[in-house]
N, CA and C atoms as an extended XYZ file, in Angstrom:
579
Properties=species:S:1:pos:R:3:atomname:S:1:resname:S:1:resid:I:1 pbc="F F F"
N         0.847       -1.169        0.000 N   MET     1
C         0.000        0.000        0.000 CA  MET     1
C         0.893        1.233        0.000 C   MET     1
N         0.486        2.179       -0.814 N   SER     2
C         1.267        3.417       -0.884 CA  SER     2
C         0.956        4.291        0.322 C   SER     2
N         1.890        5.154        0.632 N   ASN     3
C         1.700        6.090        1.731 CA  ASN     3
C         0.505        7.004        1.443 C   ASN     3
N         0.338        7.351        0.172 N   GLN     4
C        -0.768        8.224       -0.227 CA  GLN     4
C        -2.115        7.544        0.063 C   GLN     4
N        -2.226        6.255       -0.253 N   GLU     5
C        -3.465        5.521        0.003 CA  GLU     5
C        -3.719        5.394        1.506 C   GLU     5
N        -2.670        5.126        2.269 N   PHE     6
C        -2.809        5.047        3.721 CA  PHE     6
C        -3.316        6.371        4.286 C   PHE     6
N        -2.771        7.459        3.791 N   MET     7
C        -3.191        8.791        4.261 CA  MET     7
C        -4.645        9.076        3.877 C   MET     7
N        -5.057        8.579        2.723 N   LEU     8
C        -6.455        8.745        2.309 CA  LEU     8
C        -7.380        8.122        3.353 C   LEU     8
N        -7.101        6.898        3.780 N   TRP     9
C        -7.949        6.219        4.756 CA  TRP     9
C        -7.883        6.900        6.113 C   TRP     9
N        -6.749        7.426        6.454 N   LYS    10
C        -6.620        8.174        7.712 CA  LYS    10
C        -7.479        9.430        7.656 C   LYS    10
N        -7.383       10.153        6.540 N   ARG    11
C        -8.187       11.370        6.372 CA  ARG    11
C        -9.680       11.046        6.331 C   ARG    11
N       -10.035        9.946        5.693 N   LEU    12
C       -11.443        9.519        5.665 CA  LEU    12
C       -11.950        9.258        7.083 C   LEU    12
N       -11.157        8.565        7.868 N   SER    13
C       -11.574        8.237        9.232 CA  SER    13
C       -11.723        9.483       10.095 C   SER    13
N       -10.996       10.543        9.720 N   GLU    14
C       -11.110       11.811       10.453 CA  GLU    14
C       -12.242       12.683        9.917 C   GLU    14
N       -12.893       12.206        8.854 N   GLY    15
C       -14.045       12.918        8.313 CA  GLY    15
C       -13.707       14.094        7.423 C   GLY    15
N       -12.545       14.112        6.872 N   GLU    16
C       -12.126       15.219        6.015 CA  GLU    16
C       -12.920       15.180        4.697 C   GLU    16
N       -13.638       16.273        4.353 N   PRO    17
C       -14.483       16.285        3.151 CA  PRO    17
C       -13.724       16.008        1.846 C   PRO    17
N       -12.501       16.524        1.707 N   SER    18
C       -11.761       16.291        0.462 CA  SER    18
C       -11.380       14.810        0.314 C   SER    18
N       -11.252       14.106        1.435 N   ALA    19
C       -10.927       12.683        1.387 CA  ALA    19
C       -12.103       11.886        0.816 C   ALA    19
N       -13.315       12.331        1.115 N   VAL    20
C       -14.494       11.658        0.578 CA  VAL    20
C       -14.501       11.776       -0.947 C   VAL    20
N       -14.221       12.980       -1.452 N   ASP    21
C       -14.163       13.180       -2.902 CA  ASP    21
C       -13.070       12.318       -3.529 C   ASP    21
N       -11.926       12.268       -2.885 N   GLU    22
C       -10.814       11.477       -3.408 CA  GLU    22
C       -11.152        9.985       -3.413 C   GLU    22
N       -11.798        9.508       -2.345 N   ALA    23
C       -12.201        8.098       -2.280 CA  ALA    23
C       -13.235        7.795       -3.363 C   ALA    23
N       -14.125        8.736       -3.604 N   LEU    24
C       -15.117        8.557       -4.655 CA  LEU    24
C       -14.446        8.461       -6.029 C   LEU    24
N       -13.467        9.319       -6.257 N   ASP    25
C       -12.727        9.258       -7.529 CA  ASP    25
C       -11.995        7.928       -7.672 C   ASP    25
N       -11.411        7.465       -6.580 N   ARG    26
C       -10.584        6.267       -6.637 CA  ARG    26
C       -11.409        4.975       -6.692 C   ARG    26
N       -12.501        4.903       -5.929 N   TYR    27
C       -13.255        3.653       -5.802 CA  TYR    27
C       -14.664        3.725       -6.378 C   TYR    27
N       -15.058        4.870       -6.887 N   GLY    28
C       -16.428        5.057       -7.377 CA  GLY    28
C       -16.847        4.076       -8.451 C   GLY    28
N       -15.978        3.857       -9.447 N   ARG    29
C       -16.326        2.937      -10.536 CA  ARG    29
C       -16.489        1.510      -10.027 C   ARG    29
N       -15.627        1.103       -9.125 N   LEU    30
C       -15.720       -0.239       -8.552 CA  LEU    30
C       -17.042       -0.396       -7.795 C   LEU    30
N       -17.344        0.579       -6.962 N   ILE    31
C       -18.581        0.523       -6.171 CA  ILE    31
C       -19.788        0.526       -7.095 C   ILE    31
N       -19.762        1.389       -8.130 N   TRP    32
C       -20.884        1.460       -9.065 CA  TRP    32
C       -21.085        0.123       -9.772 C   TRP    32
N       -20.013       -0.498      -10.226 N   SER    33
C       -20.164       -1.768      -10.946 CA  SER    33
C       -20.725       -2.859      -10.039 C   SER    33
N       -20.289       -2.887       -8.787 N   LEU    34
C       -20.834       -3.871       -7.836 CA  LEU    34
C       -22.310       -3.595       -7.566 C   LEU    34
N       -22.642       -2.328       -7.336 N   ALA    35
C       -24.025       -1.966       -7.035 CA  ALA    35
C       -24.927       -2.255       -8.229 C   ALA    35
N       -24.470       -1.932       -9.408 N   ARG    36
C       -25.291       -2.143      -10.612 CA  ARG    36
C       -25.531       -3.627      -10.855 C   ARG    36
N       -24.524       -4.439      -10.582 N   ARG    37
C       -24.644       -5.884      -10.771 CA  ARG    37
C       -25.671       -6.496       -9.807 C   ARG    37
N       -25.801       -5.914       -8.623 N   HIS    38
C       -26.678       -6.487       -7.590 CA  HIS    38
C       -27.993       -5.737       -7.423 C   HIS    38
N       -28.289       -4.801       -8.302 N   SER    39
C       -29.517       -4.012       -8.191 CA  SER    39
C       -30.407       -4.272       -9.392 C   SER    39
N       -31.697       -4.097       -9.178 N   SER    40
C       -32.637       -4.375      -10.261 CA  SER    40
C       -32.711       -3.242      -11.279 C   SER    40
N       -32.391       -2.021      -10.870 N   ASP    41
C       -32.408       -0.912      -11.821 CA  ASP    41
C       -31.384        0.149      -11.404 C   ASP    41
N       -31.239        1.156      -12.248 N   GLU    42
C       -30.214        2.173      -12.025 CA  GLU    42
C       -30.482        3.002      -10.770 C   GLU    42
N       -31.740        3.304      -10.522 N   SER    43
C       -32.107        4.099       -9.340 CA  SER    43
C       -31.725        3.371       -8.050 C   SER    43
N       -32.025        2.088       -8.017 N   GLU    44
C       -31.674        1.289       -6.839 CA  GLU    44
C       -30.153        1.218       -6.674 C   GLU    44
N       -29.435        1.115       -7.785 N   ALA    45
C       -27.967        1.075       -7.738 CA  ALA    45
C       -27.413        2.384       -7.189 C   ALA    45
N       -28.005        3.514       -7.592 N   GLU    46
C       -27.554        4.813       -7.080 CA  GLU    46
C       -27.744        4.894       -5.566 C   GLU    46
N       -28.895        4.417       -5.090 N   ASP    47
C       -29.137        4.400       -3.639 CA  ASP    47
C       -28.128        3.502       -2.930 C   ASP    47
N       -27.836        2.365       -3.547 N   ALA    48
C       -26.871        1.438       -2.958 CA  ALA    48
C       -25.484        2.071       -2.880 C   ALA    48
N       -25.090        2.787       -3.928 N   VAL    49
C       -23.781        3.445       -3.937 CA  VAL    49
C       -23.702        4.445       -2.790 C   VAL    49
N       -24.772        5.204       -2.600 N   GLN    50
C       -24.779        6.171       -1.488 CA  GLN    50
C       -24.612        5.466       -0.152 C   GLN    50
N       -25.368        4.389        0.039 N   ASP    51
C       -25.270        3.629        1.291 CA  ASP    51
C       -23.853        3.093        1.501 C   ASP    51
N       -23.269        2.586        0.445 N   ILE    52
C       -21.921        2.015        0.535 CA  ILE    52
C       -20.914        3.101        0.886 C   ILE    52
N       -21.030        4.261        0.239 N   LEU    53
C       -20.093        5.350        0.521 CA  LEU    53
C       -20.210        5.834        1.965 C   LEU    53
N       -21.418        5.945        2.450 N   VAL    54
C       -21.612        6.346        3.851 CA  VAL    54
C       -21.005        5.295        4.776 C   VAL    54
N       -21.242        4.027        4.455 N   ASP    55
C       -20.683        2.946        5.271 CA  ASP    55
C       -19.153        2.954        5.236 C   ASP    55
N       -18.580        3.212        4.065 N   LEU    56
C       -17.109        3.310        3.962 CA  LEU    56
C       -16.579        4.446        4.826 C   LEU    56
N       -17.241        5.561        4.762 N   TRP    57
C       -16.821        6.723        5.544 CA  TRP    57
C       -16.866        6.394        7.039 C   TRP    57
N       -17.938        5.734        7.472 N   LYS    58
C       -18.065        5.376        8.891 CA  LYS    58
C       -17.063        4.301        9.302 C   LYS    58
N       -16.718        3.424        8.356 N   SER    59
C       -15.845        2.285        8.658 CA  SER    59
C       -14.371        2.558        8.368 C   SER    59
N       -14.050        3.703        7.856 N   ALA    60
C       -12.675        4.001        7.425 CA  ALA    60
C       -11.657        3.780        8.536 C   ALA    60
N       -12.019        4.075        9.767 N   GLY    61
C       -11.100        3.901       10.884 CA  GLY    61
C       -10.769        2.451       11.179 C   GLY    61
N       -11.583        1.537       10.670 N   ARG    62
C       -11.344        0.113       10.911 CA  ARG    62
C       -10.411       -0.508        9.879 C   ARG    62
N       -10.104        0.242        8.845 N   TYR    63
C        -9.248       -0.310        7.800 CA  TYR    63
C        -7.855       -0.590        8.357 C   TYR    63
N        -7.367       -1.816        8.104 N   ASN    64
C        -6.046       -2.231        8.551 CA  ASN    64
C        -5.290       -2.764        7.331 C   ASN    64
N        -4.259       -2.039        6.867 N   PRO    65
C        -3.542       -2.465        5.663 CA  PRO    65
C        -2.843       -3.816        5.817 C   PRO    65
N        -2.659       -4.270        7.046 N   HIS    66
C        -2.005       -5.567        7.267 CA  HIS    66
C        -2.956       -6.742        7.023 C   HIS    66
N        -4.267       -6.452        6.980 N   LEU    67
C        -5.247       -7.519        6.769 CA  LEU    67
C        -5.649       -7.671        5.307 C   LEU    67
N        -5.372       -6.682        4.499 N   GLY    68
C        -5.731       -6.768        3.087 CA  GLY    68
C        -5.607       -5.418        2.415 C   GLY    68
N        -5.806       -5.430        1.111 N   THR    69
C        -5.688       -4.182        0.354 CA  THR    69
C        -6.912       -3.302        0.585 C   THR    69
N        -6.761       -2.054        0.219 N   ALA    70
C        -7.883       -1.116        0.338 CA  ALA    70
C        -9.019       -1.533       -0.583 C   ALA    70
N        -8.689       -2.040       -1.747 N   THR    71
C        -9.718       -2.493       -2.685 CA  THR    71
C       -10.517       -3.654       -2.085 C   THR    71
N        -9.842       -4.569       -1.428 N   THR    72
C       -10.529       -5.678       -0.762 CA  THR    72
C       -11.449       -5.152        0.333 C   THR    72
N       -10.969       -4.175        1.093 N   PHE    73
C       -11.779       -3.568        2.151 CA  PHE    73
C       -13.038       -2.925        1.552 C   PHE    73
N       -12.875       -2.181        0.469 N   VAL    74
C       -14.007       -1.533       -0.197 CA  VAL    74
C       -14.994       -2.587       -0.699 C   VAL    74
N       -14.482       -3.625       -1.329 N   CYS    75
C       -15.348       -4.695       -1.848 CA  CYS    75
C       -16.106       -5.399       -0.719 C   CYS    75
N       -15.444       -5.619        0.400 N   THR    76
C       -16.090       -6.278        1.541 CA  THR    76
C       -17.218       -5.421        2.094 C   THR    76
N       -16.956       -4.134        2.278 N   ILE    77
C       -18.000       -3.222        2.780 CA  ILE    77
C       -19.160       -3.178        1.783 C   ILE    77
N       -18.841       -3.047        0.483 N   ALA    78
C       -19.881       -2.977       -0.543 CA  ALA    78
C       -20.709       -4.262       -0.564 C   ALA    78
N       -20.045       -5.381       -0.507 N   ARG    79
C       -20.745       -6.673       -0.540 CA  ARG    79
C       -21.701       -6.812        0.646 C   ARG    79
N       -21.238       -6.460        1.828 N   ARG    80
C       -22.098       -6.557        3.021 CA  ARG    80
C       -23.320       -5.650        2.893 C   ARG    80
N       -23.097       -4.438        2.450 N   ARG    81
C       -24.197       -3.490        2.301 CA  ARG    81
C       -25.196       -3.985        1.248 C   ARG    81
N       -24.709       -4.511        0.127 N   LEU    82
C       -25.597       -5.009       -0.930 CA  LEU    82
C       -26.388       -6.230       -0.471 C   LEU    82
N       -25.757       -7.101        0.307 N   ILE    83
C       -26.474       -8.256        0.856 CA  ILE    83
C       -27.559       -7.785        1.814 C   ILE    83
N       -27.246       -6.817        2.675 N   ASP    84
C       -28.253       -6.275        3.593 CA  ASP    84
C       -29.433       -5.684        2.829 C   ASP    84
N       -29.146       -4.942        1.780 N   ARG    85
C       -30.208       -4.334        0.973 CA  ARG    85
C       -31.074       -5.409        0.310 C   ARG    85
N       -30.435       -6.471       -0.205 N   ARG    86
C       -31.193       -7.549       -0.846 CA  ARG    86
C       -32.089       -8.254        0.173 C   ARG    86
N       -31.555       -8.524        1.357 N   ARG    87
C       -32.370       -9.172        2.397 CA  ARG    87
C       -33.551       -8.298        2.784 C   ARG    87
N       -33.313       -7.014        2.926 N   HIS    88
C       -34.398       -6.084        3.264 CA  HIS    88
C       -35.455       -6.076        2.158 C   HIS    88
N       -35.019       -6.049        0.907 N   ARG    89
C       -35.945       -6.048       -0.229 CA  ARG    89
C       -36.747       -7.346       -0.248 C   ARG    89
N       -36.106       -8.482        0.012 N   ASN    90
C       -36.814       -9.763        0.024 CA  ASN    90
C       -37.841       -9.832        1.143 C   ASN    90
N       -37.498       -9.294        2.322 N   ARG    91
C       -38.465       -9.266        3.425 CA  ARG    91
C       -39.676       -8.429        3.048 C   ARG    91
N       -39.415       -7.288        2.407 N   ARG    92
C       -40.509       -6.403        2.006 CA  ARG    92
C       -41.380       -7.094        0.962 C   ARG    92
N       -40.777       -7.840        0.030 N   LEU    93
C       -41.543       -8.562       -0.981 CA  LEU    93
C       -42.391       -9.652       -0.345 C   LEU    93
N       -41.861      -10.343        0.658 N   GLN    94
C       -42.643      -11.373        1.340 CA  GLN    94
C       -43.832      -10.746        2.057 C   GLN    94
N       -43.628       -9.606        2.684 N   ALA    95
C       -44.734       -8.938        3.370 CA  ALA    95
C       -45.773       -8.481        2.364 C   ALA    95
N       -45.338       -7.970        1.210 N   ASP    96
C       -46.275       -7.533        0.184 CA  ASP    96
C       -47.087       -8.695       -0.365 C   ASP    96
N       -46.501       -9.900       -0.399 N   SER    97
C       -47.224      -11.047       -0.931 CA  SER    97
C       -48.348      -11.488       -0.001 C   SER    97
N       -48.354      -11.000        1.234 N   LEU    98
C       -49.437      -11.324        2.159 CA  LEU    98
C       -50.643      -10.423        1.978 C   LEU    98
N       -50.521       -9.429        1.106 N   VAL    99
C       -51.622       -8.515        0.847 CA  VAL    99
C       -52.488       -9.118       -0.251 C   VAL    99
N       -53.798       -9.160       -0.008 N   VAL   100
C       -54.703       -9.705       -1.016 CA  VAL   100
C       -55.008       -8.632       -2.054 C   VAL   100
N       -55.704       -9.002       -3.122 N   ASP   101
C       -55.910       -8.130       -4.276 CA  ASP   101
C       -56.503       -6.772       -3.950 C   ASP   101
N       -57.424       -6.701       -3.007 N   ASP   102
C       -58.067       -5.409       -2.724 CA  ASP   102
C       -57.243       -4.521       -1.801 C   ASP   102
N       -55.998       -4.917       -1.503 N   GLY   103
C       -55.105       -4.096       -0.701 CA  GLY   103
C       -55.205       -4.348        0.792 C   GLY   103
N       -56.140       -5.190        1.220 N   LYS   104
C       -56.284       -5.494        2.644 CA  LYS   104
C       -55.362       -6.642        3.014 C   LYS   104
N       -54.915       -6.632        4.256 N   MET   105
C       -54.089       -7.731        4.736 CA  MET   105
C       -54.984       -8.959        4.925 C   MET   105
N       -54.362      -10.122        4.984 N   LEU   106
C       -55.112      -11.348        5.200 CA  LEU   106
C       -55.884      -11.264        6.509 C   LEU   106
N       -57.130      -11.704        6.479 N   ASP   107
C       -57.909      -11.784        7.707 CA  ASP   107
C       -57.637      -13.128        8.349 C   ASP   107
N       -57.585      -13.137        9.656 N   LEU   108
C       -57.441      -14.413       10.343 CA  LEU   108
C       -58.753      -15.169       10.207 C   LEU   108
N       -58.683      -16.432        9.926 N   PRO   109
C       -59.914      -17.194        9.753 CA  PRO   109
C       -60.585      -17.444       11.092 C   PRO   109
N       -61.887      -17.617       11.030 N   ASP   110
C       -62.616      -18.050       12.210 CA  ASP   110
C       -62.701      -19.562       12.109 C   ASP   110
N       -61.985      -20.286       12.972 N   PRO   111
C       -61.957      -21.737       12.841 CA  PRO   111
C       -63.322      -22.378       13.038 C   PRO   111
N       -64.260      -21.655       13.608 N   ARG   112
C       -65.604      -22.195       13.842 CA  ARG   112
C       -66.467      -22.153       12.580 C   ARG   112
N       -65.962      -21.520       11.513 N   SER   113
C       -66.785      -21.324       10.331 CA  SER   113
C       -66.815      -22.532        9.405 C   SER   113
N       -66.093      -23.592        9.713 N   GLY   114
C       -66.052      -24.777        8.858 CA  GLY   114
C       -67.399      -25.461        8.777 C   GLY   114
N       -67.613      -26.202        7.691 N   GLN   115
C       -68.884      -26.888        7.471 CA  GLN   115
C       -69.012      -28.135        8.347 C   GLN   115
N       -67.896      -28.763        8.629 N   ALA   116
C       -67.940      -30.009        9.389 CA  ALA   116
C       -68.296      -29.731       10.841 C   ALA   116
N       -68.916      -30.700       11.443 N   GLU   117
C       -69.274      -30.578       12.849 CA  GLU   117
C       -68.014      -30.665       13.707 C   GLU   117
N       -67.905      -29.774       14.682 N   ILE   118
C       -66.717      -29.755       15.535 CA  ILE   118
C       -66.942      -30.702       16.704 C   ILE   118
N       -65.989      -31.619       16.892 N   ASN   119
C       -66.149      -32.569       17.990 CA  ASN   119
C       -65.771      -31.919       19.323 C   ASN   119
N       -65.935      -32.635       20.379 N   ALA   120
C       -65.726      -32.078       21.719 CA  ALA   120
C       -64.287      -31.637       21.941 C   ALA   120
N       -63.321      -32.405       21.465 N   ASP   121
C       -61.922      -32.026       21.637 CA  ASP   121
C       -61.605      -30.730       20.897 C   ASP   121
N       -62.141      -30.606       19.697 N   ALA   122
C       -61.901      -29.393       18.920 CA  ALA   122
C       -62.545      -28.187       19.601 C   ALA   122
N       -63.716      -28.387       20.159 N   ALA   123
C       -64.387      -27.292       20.866 CA  ALA   123
C       -63.566      -26.854       22.076 C   ALA   123
N       -62.990      -27.828       22.787 N   LEU   124
C       -62.143      -27.492       23.924 CA  LEU   124
C       -60.881      -26.759       23.466 C   LEU   124
N       -60.323      -27.196       22.351 N   ALA   125
C       -59.131      -26.528       21.817 CA  ALA   125
C       -59.456      -25.085       21.433 C   ALA   125
N       -60.630      -24.866       20.857 N   LEU   126
C       -61.036      -23.503       20.501 CA  LEU   126
C       -61.213      -22.639       21.750 C   LEU   126
N       -61.781      -23.220       22.784 N   GLU   127
C       -61.903      -22.486       24.045 CA  GLU   127
C       -60.532      -22.146       24.601 C   GLU   127
N       -59.617      -23.100       24.513 N   ALA   128
C       -58.249      -22.865       24.983 CA  ALA   128
C       -57.583      -21.767       24.158 C   ALA   128
N       -57.811      -21.745       22.859 N   LEU   129
C       -57.269      -20.681       22.007 CA  LEU   129
C       -57.802      -19.316       22.425 C   LEU   129
N       -59.085      -19.288       22.794 N   ASP   130
C       -59.691      -18.015       23.205 CA  ASP   130
C       -59.075      -17.469       24.495 C   ASP   130
N       -58.479      -18.351       25.290 N   GLU   131
C       -57.864      -17.927       26.552 CA  GLU   131
C       -56.449      -17.379       26.372 C   GLU   131
N       -55.880      -17.555       25.181 N   LEU   132
C       -54.519      -17.078       24.921 CA  LEU   132
C       -54.499      -15.567       24.741 C   LEU   132
N       -53.309      -15.005       24.874 N   THR   133
C       -53.171      -13.582       24.555 CA  THR   133
C       -53.356      -13.431       23.045 C   THR   133
N       -53.719      -12.245       22.603 N   GLU   134
C       -53.967      -12.024       21.178 CA  GLU   134
C       -52.729      -12.332       20.320 C   GLU   134
N       -51.527      -11.910       20.722 N   PRO   135
C       -50.357      -12.261       19.897 CA  PRO   135
C       -50.129      -13.774       19.793 C   PRO   135
N       -50.349      -14.513       20.893 N   GLU   136
C       -50.178      -15.966       20.858 CA  GLU   136
C       -51.216      -16.598       19.927 C   GLU   136
N       -52.457      -16.167       20.091 N   ARG   137
C       -53.550      -16.704       19.280 CA  ARG   137
C       -53.316      -16.410       17.803 C   ARG   137
N       -52.945      -15.172       17.490 N   GLN   138
C       -52.717      -14.777       16.109 CA  GLN   138
C       -51.587      -15.597       15.483 C   GLN   138
N       -50.489      -15.772       16.210 N   ALA   139
C       -49.350      -16.521       15.680 CA  ALA   139
C       -49.725      -17.971       15.410 C   ALA   139
N       -50.463      -18.589       16.315 N   ILE   140
C       -50.870      -19.985       16.129 CA  ILE   140
C       -51.830      -20.122       14.955 C   ILE   140
N       -52.790      -19.216       14.842 N   LEU   141
C       -53.745      -19.291       13.731 CA  LEU   141
C       -53.063      -19.048       12.390 C   LEU   141
N       -52.137      -18.098       12.337 N   LEU   142
C       -51.414      -17.861       11.087 CA  LEU   142
C       -50.590      -19.077       10.692 C   LEU   142
N       -50.052      -19.750       11.687 N   SER   143
C       -49.237      -20.933       11.418 CA  SER   143
C       -50.098      -22.115       10.983 C   SER   143
N       -51.161      -22.398       11.727 N   THR   144
C       -51.948      -23.598       11.456 CA  THR   144
C       -52.965      -23.416       10.330 C   THR   144
N       -53.644      -22.291       10.266 N   TYR   145
C       -54.700      -22.122        9.267 CA  TYR   145
C       -54.207      -21.495        7.966 C   TYR   145
N       -53.212      -20.613        8.050 N   GLN   146
C       -52.685      -19.997        6.838 CA  GLN   146
C       -51.448      -20.726        6.316 C   GLN   146
N       -50.848      -21.565        7.168 N   GLY   147
C       -49.671      -22.318        6.753 CA  GLY   147
C       -48.423      -21.461        6.606 C   GLY   147
N       -48.382      -20.319        7.312 N   LEU   148
C       -47.223      -19.440        7.208 CA  LEU   148
C       -46.082      -19.973        8.065 C   LEU   148
N       -44.869      -19.761        7.583 N   SER   149
C       -43.693      -20.145        8.359 CA  SER   149
C       -43.485      -19.122        9.475 C   SER   149
N       -42.601      -19.451       10.403 N   HIS   150
C       -42.318      -18.519       11.499 CA  HIS   150
C       -41.799      -17.194       10.963 C   HIS   150
N       -40.921      -17.234        9.976 N   SER   151
C       -40.372      -15.985        9.441 CA  SER   151
C       -41.441      -15.184        8.699 C   SER   151
N       -42.372      -15.852        8.017 N   GLN   152
C       -43.459      -15.132        7.359 CA  GLN   152
C       -44.380      -14.482        8.393 C   GLN   152
N       -44.624      -15.166        9.491 N   ILE   153
C       -45.451      -14.608       10.558 CA  ILE   153
C       -44.754      -13.389       11.158 C   ILE   153
N       -43.445      -13.483       11.351 N   ALA   154
C       -42.679      -12.351       11.887 CA  ALA   154
C       -42.808      -11.146       10.962 C   ALA   154
N       -42.713      -11.365        9.669 N   THR   155
C       -42.863      -10.275        8.704 CA  THR   155
C       -44.281       -9.719        8.745 C   THR   155
N       -45.275      -10.591        8.739 N   TYR   156
C       -46.686      -10.191        8.729 CA  TYR   156
C       -47.060       -9.375        9.963 C   TYR   156
N       -46.558       -9.809       11.126 N   THR   157
C       -46.929       -9.141       12.382 CA  THR   157
C       -45.938       -8.064       12.814 C   THR   157
N       -44.853       -7.919       12.071 N   SER   158
C       -43.789       -6.955       12.415 CA  SER   158
C       -43.193       -7.248       13.790 C   SER   158
N       -43.048       -8.520       14.095 N   GLN   159
C       -42.458       -8.958       15.360 CA  GLN   159
C       -41.130       -9.645       15.062 C   GLN   159
N       -40.188       -9.617       16.000 N   PRO   160
C       -38.946      -10.377       15.807 CA  PRO   160
C       -39.246      -11.877       15.705 C   PRO   160
N       -38.429      -12.585       14.943 N   LEU   161
C       -38.628      -14.010       14.734 CA  LEU   161
C       -38.656      -14.775       16.053 C   LEU   161
N       -37.737      -14.468       16.959 N   GLY   162
C       -37.699      -15.149       18.256 CA  GLY   162
C       -38.975      -14.938       19.063 C   GLY   162
N       -39.544      -13.747       18.965 N   THR   163
C       -40.793      -13.441       19.669 CA  THR   163
C       -41.930      -14.288       19.117 C   THR   163
N       -42.006      -14.404       17.797 N   VAL   164
C       -43.052      -15.214       17.169 CA  VAL   164
C       -42.921      -16.667       17.619 C   VAL   164
N       -41.714      -17.195       17.624 N   LYS   165
C       -41.504      -18.578       18.055 CA  LYS   165
C       -41.924      -18.761       19.513 C   LYS   165
N       -41.621      -17.767       20.333 N   THR   166
C       -42.015      -17.825       21.750 CA  THR   166
C       -43.519      -17.795       21.888 C   THR   166
N       -44.205      -16.921       21.146 N   TYR   167
C       -45.673      -16.863       21.191 CA  TYR   167
C       -46.281      -18.211       20.824 C   TYR   167
N       -45.773      -18.821       19.769 N   ILE   168
C       -46.329      -20.105       19.324 CA  ILE   168
C       -46.057      -21.185       20.361 C   ILE   168
N       -44.838      -21.238       20.852 N   ARG   169
C       -44.489      -22.275       21.835 CA  ARG   169
C       -45.302      -22.120       23.118 C   ARG   169
N       -45.330      -20.904       23.664 N   ARG   170
C       -46.104      -20.673       24.903 CA  ARG   170
C       -47.580      -20.937       24.682 C   ARG   170
N       -48.089      -20.470       23.542 N   GLY   171
C       -49.506      -20.661       23.245 CA  GLY   171
C       -49.867      -22.125       23.156 C   GLY   171
N       -49.048      -22.900       22.444 N   LEU   172
C       -49.335      -24.330       22.313 CA  LEU   172
C       -49.212      -25.052       23.652 C   LEU   172
N       -48.240      -24.644       24.468 N   LEU   173
C       -48.123      -25.244       25.805 CA  LEU   173
C       -49.358      -24.946       26.647 C   LEU   173
N       -49.860      -23.721       26.563 N   ARG   174
C       -51.062      -23.359       27.331 CA  ARG   174
C       -52.286      -24.119       26.830 C   ARG   174
N       -52.396      -24.296       25.517 N   VAL   175
C       -53.513      -25.070       24.962 CA  VAL   175
C       -53.405      -26.518       25.441 C   VAL   175
N       -52.203      -27.086       25.386 N   ARG   176
C       -52.000      -28.460       25.828 CA  ARG   176
C       -52.360      -28.611       27.315 C   ARG   176
N       -51.908      -27.658       28.142 N   GLU   177
C       -52.239      -27.715       29.570 CA  GLU   177
C       -53.745      -27.643       29.790 C   GLU   177
N       -54.392      -26.776       29.042 N   ARG   178
C       -55.847      -26.621       29.180 CA  ARG   178
C       -56.557      -27.906       28.781 C   ARG   178
N       -56.109      -28.531       27.702 N   LEU   179
C       -56.724      -29.781       27.259 CA  LEU   179
C       -56.438      -30.920       28.231 C   LEU   179
N       -55.272      -30.912       28.838 N   ALA   180
C       -54.911      -31.974       29.782 CA  ALA   180
C       -55.706      -31.881       31.071 C   ALA   180
N       -56.001      -30.683       31.505 N   ARG   181
C       -56.721      -30.552       32.787 CA  ARG   181
C       -58.222      -30.609       32.611 C   ARG   181
N       -58.760      -30.397       31.442 N   THR   182
C       -60.200      -30.379       31.233 CA  THR   182
C       -60.856      -31.717       31.542 C   THR   182
N       -60.329      -32.865       31.080 N   PRO   183
C       -60.981      -34.132       31.416 CA  PRO   183
C       -60.998      -34.391       32.920 C   PRO   183
N       -59.905      -34.032       33.603 N   ASN   184
C       -59.860      -34.229       35.050 CA  ASN   184
C       -60.908      -33.376       35.740 C   ASN   184
N       -61.081      -32.139       35.277 N   GLU   185
C       -62.085      -31.264       35.877 CA  GLU   185
C       -63.476      -31.822       35.648 C   GLU   185
N       -63.710      -32.371       34.437 N   SER   186
C       -65.027      -32.951       34.111 CA  SER   186
C       -65.305      -34.140       35.014 C   SER   186
N       -64.303      -35.005       35.201 N   THR   187
C       -64.474      -36.170       36.058 CA  THR   187
C       -64.766      -35.761       37.493 C   THR   187
N       -64.051      -34.765       37.972 N   ALA   188
C       -64.262      -34.290       39.340 CA  ALA   188
C       -65.659      -33.727       39.491 C   ALA   188
N       -66.131      -32.996       38.502 N   THR   189
C       -67.469      -32.399       38.568 CA  THR   189
C       -68.529      -33.490       38.573 C   THR   189
N       -68.361      -34.527       37.735 N   GLU   190
C       -69.330      -35.602       37.695 CA  GLU   190
C       -69.315      -36.398       38.991 C   GLU   190
N       -68.163      -36.570       39.593 N   ALA   191
C       -68.067      -37.328       40.857 CA  ALA   191
C       -68.782      -36.573       41.968 C   ALA   191
N       -68.835      -35.265       41.912 N   MET   192
C       -69.482      -34.488       42.962 CA  MET   192
C       -70.990      -34.577       42.860 C   MET   192
N       -71.497      -34.916       41.687 N   ARG   193
C       -72.968      -34.981       41.503 CA  ARG   193
C       -73.561      -36.149       42.180 C   ARG   193
């Protein structure tokens, strides 16, 4: 690495405005080609370039010439930023796919609306579902009736993935506990008669 290049990264890390222009002149074409390759259109690529440049400016102090070249550092920052943008775009597309034609979000089904007669166990399970908190109930219904994955439910409800998994697990445990104790309560009630 040349002394001039090292000084550029030092000046960038100190926030010197002329260093930003110099870095843009030196690495702009590389960043543009990477962004254009990973973007669906020119406008998106321009936004990506801006994000990458801001990230480079913020990360300039972390550059260590002993770990690799400046070009490698730029490519690594650009690659990470482009992957983040793609993941964000994919999440947004998955959320958009949950919108039905008239622009409304999917309605949770009423499990009682089925044509078939509901047996006693199913009725007890529905009662147990009604006792859950709304987030637990919603997560379980989206999973079982809509067939959504945990990550799709997280996107749909704007909840972290771990939270959705916790809601489903706790909710199912509470339903199981309710179903397990109901027969015992029925037997006890009949014995008292």
